[in-house]
C-alpha positions, 0 to 999 in steps of 0.5 A, a space after each residue: 892341582 897343577 903338576 909344578 904344585 905336585 913336583 912341589 908337594 913330592 920333593 921337598 927341594 929345588 931341584 940345583 940349577 947352578 953350582 952354587 945351589 948344586 952345592 949347598 943343597 947336596 946334603 938333601 939330593 935325590 938319589 938321582 943327584 947322588 948319582 950325578 955329583 959321584 960321577 963329577 967326583 969320580 970325573 978328576 974335573 975341578 969344578 966350582 964348589 969342588 973339593 978340588 977347585 972353589 974359582 970357577 975362571 979355573 974350574 974345568 965344567 964353568 957351566 952346570 947347566 951343560 953338565 945337568 942339560 948331558 946328565 939327562 940325555 945319558 952323555 954325562 960319563 962320556 961327555 966328562 970323559 971327553 972334556 978330561 981328553 980334551 983339556 990335552 987339546 990346543 982348542 981347551 981353554 976356547 972349549 972350555 969357556 963356550 958353553 954351545 961348543 959344549 952343548 954341541 959337542 954332547 948332541 952333534 958327537 959324544 954317542 954311547 961308545 968311546 970311540 965317538 969321544 975320540 971324534 969328538 976330540 979328533 972333529 972338532 977343530 974342524 966343527 969351530 975352524 968350519 963355525 968361525 
């Protein structure tokens, strides 16, 4: 039996890969994904399928893959705090719509400290300027 076969035998659902799958499977999600859902709800950020926002174009969190990546890296809480604070910054629209920039924030800037979040807020414009 392949590893994928054994996982599908243990788990009665497919791990969500999109906001739509996440919303559709909310009642049958694993404990880990319930934790993810609770963190998203507590964040105060809007995302497709959330009670406060359904239009992806106006959502704070557009890319489910980035949210899932941050969760698996153990940095979702820091990422959500960063995104909430970044909403007040002039670069918000560029950040909100760029999956690559969000991934770099997770990989390069965020650590397990509040200081790393504030550093990311302060340093991201410099990184954006250097990258362009």
